[in-house]
N, C-alpha and C positions, 0 to 999 in steps of 0.2 A: 524026767523025760521032756516036760514042757520047757524047762530051762535050756536043755540041750538043743531042742528045736529052735528056740529063740536065738541061741548063740550061732546056730547054723545059718539062720536067716540073716543075722547081722553080718556074719562073715561073707556070705554071698553078696550082700548089698555093698559091702566094703570092696570086695573084689571087682564088682561091676563099676563102682565109682572110680577105682584106680585104673581100670581098663579104659574107661571113657576119657579120663584125664590124660592118660598116656597117649591115647589116640589123638586127642585135640592138640597136645603139645607137639607131637610128630607132624601133624597136619599144618600147624602154624609155622613150624620151623622149615618144612619142605616148601611151603608156599612163599615164605620170605626169601629163601635161597633161590628158588626158581625165578621169582620176579626180578630180583636184583642181579643175578648172574645173567639173565636174559638181557637186561639193560647194559651190562658190561660187554656182552657179545656184540650188541648193536652199536655200542660206542666204537668198538674196534673194527667191526665189519658191518656197515649199515645195510643189511639185507633182510628186512622184516618178513618177506614172503618165504625166504629160505628158512628162517627160524621157525615160522609157523609150520612149514612142511616137516621140519625136524621133529616138532612136538607131536604132530599126528603120527609120524613114523614110529616114534618111541612108544606112544600109547598103544598103537596096534600091535607092535612087535612084542612088547613086554606082556601085554594081556594074552597074546597068543602063547607065549612061553608059560605064563601062569596057568592057562587052560590045559596045556600039555602035561604040566606037573600035577595039577589038581583038576582032572576032568570032571570030577563030581561037583566042583564049585563053579566052573565056567565052561559052558559048551561053546566051542569056537567053530562049530560047523556053520556053513553059509546057507541061508535059506532065501531064495529069490523073493518070495512073498514078503518076508520081513524086511528085506532091503528096499522094496518098493514102499513099504509103510514108513520107513525112516529117511527116505530120500530128502524130503523138504527139511527135516531136522538137520541133516548133514549139510545142506546148502547154507542154512542159517548159522550153523556152527563154523563153517569155513569163513563166511563173510564177517561174522563177529570177531573171530580170532585174528583174522588179517587186519581188520580196522584197529583192534586193540594194540596189536604189535606195531603198526604204523604210528599209533599214538605214543607208545613207549619209545620209539626211535626218535621222536621229535619233542619229547618233554621228559622232565624228571619223573622217575617211576612213582615216587610218593605222591606227586601232584596228579598223575594219571589216575591212580586209585582214589584220590580224594575227589577229583572232578567226576569220576564214574559214580561217586556216591549220590549224584542227583538222579540216579536211575528210578528211585521211588517216585520222584516228581513226574517223570515221563510215563511211568506205569499208571499212576493215578489219573493223569490227564487223558491218556489213551483209552483206558478202560471206562472212564467216565463218559467220553464222547462216543466211542464205538459200541460199547456194551451196556451203557447206562448203569454201570456199577455204582452203588451208593456206599459212601465211606463215612465213618464217624468224624466228628469234629476234631478228635485227637489226632487223626491221621493228617488232616489239613494243617493243624497247628504244628505238627512235627516237621512239616516241609519247610516252615519258615527258617528255623535254625540251620537246616540242611543247606538250603540255597544260600543263606547269609554266610555261613561258614565257608562254603566253596568260593563264594565271591571274594571274601576277605583274604583267603589263602592264595587265590590265583592272581589277584590284582598286583601287577608289576612284580610277579614272582621271578626270582633269579633262574635263568635257564628255560623259562617257559615262553615260547614264541606264540604268536597268534595262531600259526598253523598247528602247533602242538595242542593248544587249548581247544581249538575246534575239532581236532582229531579225537581228543579225549571225550568231548561232548558227543561226537558221532559214535564213538565206541559205546557210550552209555545208551544212546538212542537205539543203536543196533542191537544191543543186549536186550533192551526192553521189547522191541518188536520180535526178536528171535525167541524170547521166552513165551510170548503170547502165541506166536505161530506154532512153536513146538508143542505147546499145551493143546492147541487146537488139533494138530495132526495126531497127537497121541490119544486124544479123546475120541477121535474118529475110528480108532482101531479097537479090536477086541482086547479085553483086559489081559488075556493070557497070550497075546501075540508074540511076546518075547520069551516065553517059557519054552524049555526044551523037554525032551522025553524024560530027562533026569530032573525030577522035581526039586532036587536040592540045588540045582544050578541057579546062580544069582542073576535074575532077569535084568537088573540095573547095570551090572557089569557087562552082560551080553549086549544090551543096548549101546553101551559105551564102545564096546568092541566093534559092533557093526557100523556105527556112525564114523568111527575112526578109519575103518577100511574104505568106506564110501568117500570120506573126506580126502583121503590120500589120492583116490582115483580122480576126483573132481579137481583137485589142486594141481595135478601133474602138468597139464597143458598150460595152466596159468603161471605156475612157477617157472616152467621152461621159457615161456615168452618174456616174462618180466625180469627174471634173474638167472634162471638155470642155464641160459645160453652162454653166460660168462664162464661157466665151468668147462665148456667144450670149445670155446673160441680161443684161438692163438693170437687174435688181433687185439684182445682186451685183457686187462688184468684179472686174474682169477679171484673170485670172492674169498678164497682161502689164503691168498697171499696177503698177510697182515704184517704191519711193521712193528707194533708195540710188543708183541710176544711171538714166540716161535710157533710153527705150525702144529707141533706136537702139543704144546701147552694150550693152544687155542682149541685143538681137537678134544683134549681132556676136559676143557671148560664146557664145551658143547655137550660132551657126554654127561657131565655133572648136571647141566641144565635140563637135558632130556630126561634123565632118571628122576630128578627131584620133581619136575613137572608132572611126570606120569604118576609118581608116588603120591603127590598131593591130590591128584584127581582120584586115585584109587582109595586113599584114606577118606576123602570126602564122601565117596559112594558107600564105603564101609560104615562111616559114622551115620549117614542117612538111614542105613538099614538097622542100626543099633539103637537109635533114639527116636523120639517123637519129632514131628515137624517143628513144633515150638522150640524144643531144645536145640535142634539143628539150626534154626534161625538165630538163636541167641549166640551159639558158638560161631556162626558165620560172621556175626557182628563183631565179636572180639577178634576174629581172624583178620578182618579188614583193618581194624585198629592196629593190630600187631604188625601187619605187612606195611602199612603206611609209616608207622614209627620206625620200623626196620629200614625203610627206604631213606628216611632222613638221616639215620645213624650211619648206614652203609656208605653213602656218598658224602657224608659230613656237610650236609646242607645247613647253612646258617639261616635261621628263621628270624624275621623281623618281629617286633612286638605285635604288629597288625596281623601277621601270618600266624603267630602263636595263638592269638585270640581267635582267629578264624578256625584253626584246627580244633581248638577246644570247643567252640560253638558247634562245629561240624560233628564232633564225637557226641555231644549232647543231643543233637538232632537225630543221629543214628540210634542212640539209645531210646529216645522218645518214640521213634518210628517202630522199633522192634517191640516196644512195650504196648503200643496202641493196638486195640482189638481190630484185626483185619476181618472183613466180611467173608462169610462162607461163600464159596463159588466165585472167588475173585475173577477167575478166568472162565466162568461158565458162559457159553456162547449162545444160550437161549435167553434173549432179551425179556421174554415174557416171564420166565421163571425168576430172572434176576430182579425184575421190577416187583414181583410179588414178595421176594425176600426182603426188599427194602421197606415194606410197609409194616 
């Protein structure tokens, strides 16, 4: 009886490992396809705001369909109180996504993701100055290969203009501030603010659905002013009139990009619910490495010896940072309690 019980436990553990491995593989693949197909779209039709709007549209629409099919897993009802709670989260989401897409439009996708790898540096500096967060020496040491690797990889990189480099840095900085502000906004809400009457409903997916809806509304006038007018103007060339491929082919490519982008966001949320924060952090590290490598392969970028060394050092820095012990309450906004934790 005991042996049978042990076999059952081993089988369940095996099933769980296979499930997580499959989830990670699908997440990595969808992320790589979404990132590189997005760059392909921007190469043909350089309209980053439109691409961002498409992403939010797909996330909101596909999550709505998912909620209709599985109402017990995702409640898609709209609650005004919850919308107010996540308004600032949505604003940061829009700004961060638009800046990142502009960076992708002006730089190779692999280098954008590499340069965005300095996010830990901005996070440490910001939290240290604003919230007096205390970090271990291993955290500071891990930042050295991160910054060095980014510098070596980006210096005189093929296809990387000054504008693209600074846009990628801006994307990293925006992501840092967005994460901090989002954390602050969510800490100010009640723990169960995103829960619905159905206790089985996924609160993280519900949060994602609500922020996507709000982001669509916030972006509508911005999109129309910057790029949307082209779709309705007879005096200018429509954004959908592309030369390299047919309209149908371009449309299908946009469809692929929208679906894979939404799928990778959905898989990331599912993985976050299925694992511990530490495991998710490690899988996110390998996802970044996979996406960067896929970008080099997809666009057949020739790396110089200096860039190869830089990428290697950068990956080492990412690994060191993920392994370093992060302080509890990294984004705690009570300076007094933060100071006490440091002693």
